[in-house]
C-alpha positions as a printed NumPy array, in Angstrom:
array([[ 84.952, -43.548,  14.238],
       [ 81.597, -44.526,  12.803],
       [ 80.922, -43.757,   9.165],
       [ 77.577, -42.971,   7.502],
       [ 77.705, -46.445,   5.905],
       [ 78.127, -47.995,   9.314],
       [ 75.242, -45.921,  10.65 ],
       [ 72.938, -47.168,   7.915],
       [ 74.09 , -50.727,   8.421],
       [ 73.397, -50.456,  12.111],
       [ 69.829, -49.357,  11.448],
       [ 69.342, -52.484,   9.373],
       [ 70.67 , -54.556,  12.229],
       [ 68.176, -53.238,  14.798],
       [ 66.315, -56.17 ,  16.288],
       [ 69.22 , -58.557,  15.816],
       [ 70.608, -60.286,  18.885],
       [ 72.261, -57.686,  21.129],
       [ 75.871, -58.028,  22.154],
       [ 76.637, -57.817,  25.883],
       [ 76.77 , -54.137,  27.004],
       [ 80.199, -52.621,  27.63 ],
       [ 81.252, -50.047,  30.206],
       [ 82.208, -46.476,  29.406],
       [ 85.864, -47.49 ,  29.555],
       [ 85.312, -49.375,  26.303],
       [ 84.238, -46.075,  24.686],
       [ 87.481, -44.387,  25.671],
       [ 86.358, -43.276,  29.172],
       [ 84.663, -40.023,  28.086],
       [ 83.582, -37.573,  30.759],
       [ 81.012, -35.754,  28.593],
       [ 78.773, -36.174,  25.543],
       [ 78.044, -33.516,  22.928],
       [ 76.179, -33.379,  19.628],
       [ 77.733, -31.471,  16.715],
       [ 77.646, -30.677,  13.047],
       [ 80.871, -31.654,  11.291],
       [ 82.611, -29.438,   8.763],
       [ 81.317, -31.686,   5.954],
       [ 77.714, -31.046,   7.095],
       [ 77.159, -34.412,   8.773],
       [ 75.79 , -34.691,  12.318],
       [ 77.208, -36.819,  15.089],
       [ 77.334, -37.52 ,  18.816],
       [ 80.81 , -37.286,  20.347],
       [ 82.434, -38.466,  23.526],
       [ 84.876, -35.965,  25.043],
       [ 87.383, -36.691,  27.792],
       [ 88.566, -34.317,  30.517],
       [ 91.463, -32.984,  28.461],
       [ 89.258, -32.105,  25.484],
       [ 90.115, -35.053,  23.215],
       [ 87.422, -36.978,  21.368],
       [ 87.002, -40.593,  22.52 ],
       [ 84.243, -41.725,  20.096],
       [ 81.999, -40.428,  17.342],
       [ 78.698, -41.889,  16.124],
       [ 76.831, -40.523,  13.08 ],
       [ 73.324, -39.11 ,  13.5  ],
       [ 70.68 , -38.862,  10.764],
       [ 69.878, -35.216,  11.624],
       [ 70.803, -32.488,  14.078],
       [ 70.979, -33.631,  17.717],
       [ 70.289, -31.439,  20.698],
       [ 71.082, -33.031,  24.079],
       [ 71.596, -36.547,  25.326],
       [ 71.415, -38.77 ,  28.358],
       [ 74.177, -41.124,  29.463],
       [ 73.38 , -44.485,  31.004],
       [ 74.975, -44.63 ,  34.484],
       [ 76.799, -47.943,  33.953],
       [ 77.097, -49.009,  30.345],
       [ 78.39 , -47.208,  27.283],
       [ 74.9  , -46.393,  26.087],
       [ 73.521, -42.948,  25.336],
       [ 70.229, -41.494,  24.165],
       [ 70.512, -38.549,  21.815],
       [ 67.452, -36.455,  21.072],
       [ 66.588, -34.666,  17.821],
       [ 66.653, -30.907,  17.819],
       [ 63.29 , -29.89 ,  19.276],
       [ 60.572, -30.381,  18.326],
       [ 61.821, -33.868,  17.513],
       [ 60.279, -37.079,  16.363],
       [ 63.214, -39.337,  17.141],
       [ 65.56 , -40.335,  19.9  ],
       [ 68.353, -42.794,  19.195],
       [ 69.754, -45.377,  21.58 ],
       [ 73.473, -45.564,  20.797],
       [ 76.096, -48.169,  21.658],
       [ 78.945, -45.712,  22.073],
       [ 81.62 , -48.389,  22.508],
       [ 80.796, -50.2  ,  19.243],
       [ 79.633, -47.099,  17.378],
       [ 76.184, -48.252,  16.354],
       [ 72.501, -47.458,  16.726],
       [ 70.724, -49.98 ,  18.929],
       [ 67.21 , -48.636,  18.658],
       [ 65.161, -45.665,  17.43 ],
       [ 62.515, -44.332,  19.837],
       [ 59.449, -42.403,  18.741],
       [ 56.894, -40.602,  20.927],
       [ 53.211, -41.589,  20.71 ],
       [ 51.128, -40.06 ,  17.873],
       [ 50.414, -36.39 ,  18.412],
       [ 53.47 , -35.879,  20.616],
       [ 57.057, -34.784,  20.113],
       [ 60.254, -34.94 ,  22.074],
       [ 61.572, -31.684,  23.517],
       [ 65.303, -32.419,  23.335],
       [ 66.125, -33.758,  26.794],
       [ 65.868, -36.854,  28.967],
       [ 67.414, -38.513,  31.973],
       [ 67.926, -42.042,  33.324],
       [ 66.824, -43.299,  36.714],
       [ 69.71 , -43.707,  39.144],
       [ 69.966, -47.448,  38.487],
       [ 69.552, -47.046,  34.706],
       [ 66.342, -49.159,  34.655],
       [ 64.101, -46.364,  33.359],
       [ 64.501, -43.493,  30.891],
       [ 62.43 , -40.326,  31.331],
       [ 61.897, -38.066,  28.329],
       [ 60.652, -34.476,  27.987],
       [ 57.655, -34.371,  25.631],
       [ 54.61 , -32.33 ,  24.806],
       [ 51.216, -32.756,  23.154],
       [ 51.755, -31.156,  19.759],
       [ 48.369, -29.485,  19.49 ],
       [ 48.141, -28.021,  22.997],
       [ 51.795, -27.875,  24.186],
       [ 50.782, -29.608,  27.424],
       [ 53.859, -31.245,  28.969],
       [ 54.397, -34.933,  29.406],
       [ 57.15 , -37.1  ,  30.856],
       [ 57.567, -40.275,  28.848],
       [ 58.663, -43.387,  30.755],
       [ 60.67 , -46.104,  28.974],
       [ 61.638, -49.532,  30.348],
       [ 65.333, -49.986,  29.522],
       [ 65.543, -53.696,  30.435],
       [ 62.585, -54.414,  28.134],
       [ 64.393, -52.902,  25.185],
       [ 63.244, -49.327,  25.845],
       [ 59.586, -50.299,  25.723],
       [ 57.202, -47.414,  26.373],
       [ 56.023, -48.045,  29.951],
       [ 53.837, -45.004,  30.606],
       [ 53.721, -41.243,  30.89 ],
       [ 52.574, -38.488,  33.228],
       [ 51.952, -34.723,  33.198],
       [ 54.73 , -32.215,  33.771],
       [ 52.108, -29.858,  35.256],
       [ 53.042, -27.14 ,  32.822],
       [ 53.262, -26.027,  29.195],
       [ 56.244, -26.516,  26.877],
       [ 58.662, -28.501,  29.064],
       [ 62.297, -28.567,  28.102],
       [ 65.   , -30.01 ,  30.353],
       [ 64.324, -32.458,  33.173],
       [ 66.793, -33.815,  35.731],
       [ 66.869, -36.48 ,  38.398],
       [ 67.251, -35.052,  41.885],
       [ 69.964, -36.438,  44.221],
       [ 67.404, -38.425,  46.226],
       [ 66.879, -40.616,  43.111],
       [ 63.103, -40.466,  43.709],
       [ 62.212, -37.052,  42.254],
       [ 62.405, -35.335,  38.874],
       [ 62.641, -31.578,  38.433],
       [ 61.174, -30.272,  35.182],
       [ 61.676, -26.898,  33.506],
       [ 58.233, -26.021,  32.132],
       [ 59.068, -23.219,  29.714],
       [ 55.496, -21.957,  29.568],
       [ 55.378, -21.297,  25.831],
       [ 52.611, -22.799,  23.699],
       [ 53.694, -23.258,  20.074],
       [ 51.95 , -23.854,  16.763],
       [ 52.788, -27.471,  15.775],
       [ 53.121, -26.463,  12.122],
       [ 55.691, -23.69 ,  12.365],
       [ 56.668, -23.359,  16.097],
       [ 55.096, -19.892,  16.216],
       [ 54.692, -18.762,  19.855],
       [ 50.996, -18.45 ,  20.713],
       [ 50.722, -17.301,  24.324],
       [ 53.479, -14.838,  25.168],
       [ 51.085, -12.498,  26.982],
       [ 49.704, -15.288,  29.206],
       [ 52.62 , -17.739,  29.517],
       [ 53.39 , -19.065,  33.018],
       [ 56.691, -20.978,  33.257],
       [ 57.363, -23.075,  36.336],
       [ 59.671, -25.534,  38.013],
       [ 57.822, -28.741,  38.824],
       [ 59.103, -31.395,  41.224],
       [ 57.547, -34.773,  40.442],
       [ 57.756, -38.237,  41.947],
       [ 58.868, -40.943,  39.531],
       [ 55.251, -42.032,  39.08 ],
       [ 54.085, -38.469,  38.342],
       [ 52.897, -37.135,  41.679],
       [ 53.311, -33.347,  41.889],
       [ 55.4  , -32.61 ,  44.948],
       [ 56.092, -28.886,  44.455],
       [ 55.584, -26.259,  41.788],
       [ 57.405, -22.928,  41.725],
       [ 56.53 , -19.883,  39.631],
       [ 58.206, -16.542,  39.147],
       [ 56.666, -13.19 ,  40.059],
       [ 54.047, -11.869,  37.645],
       [ 56.445,  -9.278,  36.242],
       [ 58.714, -12.106,  35.05 ],
       [ 56.038, -14.369,  33.559],
       [ 57.738, -13.971,  30.135],
       [ 60.993, -15.459,  31.43 ],
       [ 60.842, -18.967,  30.008],
       [ 62.528, -21.548,  32.265],
       [ 64.519, -23.797,  29.937],
       [ 67.596, -25.517,  31.379],
       [ 68.601, -27.034,  34.698],
       [ 71.576, -28.024,  36.777],
       [ 71.357, -29.841,  40.132],
       [ 73.984, -29.824,  42.862],
       [ 74.519, -32.861,  45.069],
       [ 72.663, -31.302,  47.996],
       [ 69.543, -30.589,  45.946],
       [ 70.162, -26.954,  45.025],
       [ 68.659, -26.384,  41.544],
       [ 69.951, -23.764,  39.121],
       [ 67.681, -22.813,  36.229],
       [ 68.483, -20.848,  33.084],
       [ 65.883, -18.68 ,  31.382],
       [ 65.137, -17.095,  28.015],
       [ 63.325, -13.775,  27.985],
       [ 60.314, -13.399,  25.691],
       [ 59.674,  -9.72 ,  26.381],
       [ 61.247,  -6.495,  25.16 ],
       [ 65.055,  -6.853,  24.889],
       [ 65.768,  -3.592,  26.724],
       [ 64.017,  -4.904,  29.839],
       [ 66.939,  -7.316,  30.388],
       [ 65.746,  -9.412,  33.358],
       [ 67.952, -11.859,  35.293],
       [ 68.465, -15.136,  33.424],
       [ 69.715, -17.368,  36.268],
       [ 67.559, -18.607,  39.13 ],
       [ 68.407, -20.768,  42.127],
       [ 65.947, -22.826,  44.078],
       [ 65.928, -25.074,  47.1  ],
       [ 62.763, -27.023,  47.799],
       [ 60.395, -25.335,  50.24 ],
       [ 61.91 , -21.893,  49.695],
       [ 61.17 , -19.105,  47.203],
       [ 63.379, -18.896,  44.105],
       [ 66.386, -16.583,  44.143],
       [ 67.27 , -14.638,  40.982],
       [ 70.949, -13.92 ,  40.392],
       [ 71.332, -10.406,  38.99 ],
       [ 74.622,  -9.217,  37.485],
       [ 75.358,  -5.558,  36.664],
       [ 73.1  ,  -4.074,  33.997],
       [ 75.768,  -4.118,  31.217],
       [ 76.167,  -7.843,  31.776],
       [ 72.411,  -8.394,  31.67 ],
       [ 72.248,  -6.594,  28.345],
       [ 75.251,  -8.543,  26.991],
       [ 73.322, -11.816,  27.333],
       [ 70.691, -10.607,  24.836],
       [ 67.897, -12.203,  26.835],
       [ 69.121, -15.738,  26.229],
       [ 70.785, -18.286,  28.509],
       [ 71.55 , -21.469,  26.575],
       [ 73.11 , -23.721,  29.278],
       [ 73.683, -23.768,  33.017],
       [ 76.052, -25.791,  35.204],
       [ 77.578, -25.986,  38.648],
       [ 81.366, -26.139,  38.651],
       [ 83.249, -29.072,  40.163],
       [ 82.993, -28.703,  43.92 ],
       [ 79.639, -26.924,  43.564],
       [ 80.864, -23.574,  44.823],
       [ 80.179, -21.751,  41.562],
       [ 77.399, -21.787,  38.981],
       [ 77.495, -20.338,  35.452],
       [ 75.258, -19.664,  32.467],
       [ 76.182, -19.142,  28.83 ],
       [ 74.73 , -17.143,  25.946],
       [ 75.723, -18.064,  22.37 ],
       [ 73.818, -15.003,  21.182],
       [ 75.816, -12.708,  23.408],
       [ 79.097, -14.645,  23.294],
       [ 79.168, -14.576,  27.075],
       [ 79.704, -16.81 ,  30.093],
       [ 78.646, -15.434,  33.478],
       [ 79.752, -16.832,  36.83 ],
       [ 77.922, -16.614,  40.145],
       [ 78.248, -17.847,  43.701],
       [ 75.46 , -20.208,  44.864],
       [ 73.931, -17.306,  46.826],
       [ 73.507, -15.373,  43.574],
       [ 76.51 , -13.076,  43.925],
       [ 77.983, -12.115,  40.55 ],
       [ 81.604, -13.299,  40.243],
       [ 82.523, -12.2  ,  36.718],
       [ 82.121, -12.899,  33.031],
       [ 84.107, -14.204,  30.073],
       [ 83.671, -13.344,  26.419],
       [ 83.748, -16.205,  23.95 ],
       [ 82.099, -16.265,  20.51 ],
       [ 79.149, -18.704,  20.234],
       [ 79.793, -20.332,  23.592],
       [ 76.961, -22.517,  24.869],
       [ 77.762, -26.081,  26.037],
       [ 78.565, -26.09 ,  29.741],
       [ 79.167, -28.709,  32.471],
       [ 81.277, -29.43 ,  35.492],
       [ 84.876, -30.096,  34.507],
       [ 87.893, -31.679,  36.173],
       [ 88.578, -28.625,  38.377],
       [ 85.974, -26.076,  37.43 ],
       [ 83.841, -25.87 ,  34.308],
       [ 84.11 , -27.314,  30.815],
       [ 82.571, -25.406,  27.893],
       [ 82.154, -25.843,  24.145],
       [ 81.462, -23.367,  21.372],
       [ 80.126, -23.376,  17.84 ],
       [ 83.623, -23.004,  16.418],
       [ 84.813, -26.417,  17.633],
       [ 86.47 , -25.231,  20.827],
       [ 86.642, -27.133,  24.104],
       [ 87.553, -24.811,  26.964],
       [ 88.418, -25.343,  30.628],
       [ 87.33 , -22.552,  32.993],
       [ 88.702, -22.246,  36.507],
       [ 89.199, -19.284,  38.809],
       [ 87.572, -17.011,  36.292],
       [ 90.114, -17.814,  33.567],
       [ 89.575, -19.701,  30.329],
       [ 92.114, -22.217,  29.029],
       [ 91.565, -23.651,  25.536],
       [ 91.982, -27.442,  25.589],
       [ 91.255, -28.45 ,  21.986],
       [ 89.631, -27.402,  18.738],
       [ 87.851, -29.946,  16.583],
       [ 86.292, -29.833,  13.139],
       [ 82.811, -29.698,  14.595],
       [ 80.308, -26.984,  15.482],
       [ 79.193, -28.078,  18.933],
       [ 75.474, -27.894,  19.651],
       [ 73.978, -26.269,  22.739],
       [ 74.704, -28.843,  25.419],
       [ 77.556, -30.663,  27.06 ],
       [ 76.197, -33.672,  28.979],
       [ 78.304, -34.984,  31.851],
       [ 78.475, -38.664,  32.587],
       [ 77.039, -39.428,  36.056],
       [ 80.467, -39.769,  37.637],
       [ 81.35 , -36.216,  36.529],
       [ 78.44 , -34.385,  38.128],
       [ 79.   , -31.841,  40.972],
       [ 79.182, -33.31 ,  44.482],
       [ 77.414, -31.986,  47.557],
       [ 78.649, -28.622,  48.734]])
């Protein structure tokens, strides 16, 4: 495991001749990535395998949020907690920082990114700090993560973005919230308009989807994509808590969005906040989590409510070996299948919001 001293040494070595890249097998064959705060207060990115064990650990200089895994080599990008001014390129096999990325002046990262299908490009979620206008940053991986361009997200305050199964389209969660760059104060709650935007890899807007006017305060934040193109999106309500709107939406291109509505007590239990969303292995179930409510809710892909599980500070969520894999702020790694939770491991780390699957572990077509 990488120490703080090794992390600092690796920073000093940036720019030195790079060693040949290794495959994910050299990093212990993890199935997922997760950022965490250790019990001693340090921050790190971890690799986790299907049984819940840690396969690698690399120190971070500050709190991480989410990451992106290169499809072939043991290389990950981890993003600072939003709004962030850094993203680190990590060699997960050798436990070192390869490069530190920074957005252009007047911009900041918004915590998420994704690689192109062949790993040649990295796409990052960004916004203009003064106006909150969304941007997708484009980075040339073969050229040492050189900034290669950018394009509009066609919305305000983007958060997660994902590559669609066709490999030629990005879907972006434009949260709709404009924030003060000095203190992150929300400036436009009464007029916010979140949307899902489907963009070509050069920035062409292919489709944009908005919610009904009554739900314009439902900020679209996180995404999951099934192998057949069905998109699940998780929302965070900016209105009165007692209004308790649905927090999970499902969308197929060319059709209107479908909102998945559980019973009212379950809506209230989420406390207006969905922190992660994922399709289960096989793609026949989709779930959202709420660390604020200590709740995981399960749905069929047609929006039918299947049930809920209570778990303190649960948030990280991804497809697992035979269902779902989840993490919580108490160090737990939990397998969920058939509506039942099975603890796999507990580590001395408070897991952050997201559990990032490696490309081979994403849900297939259903």
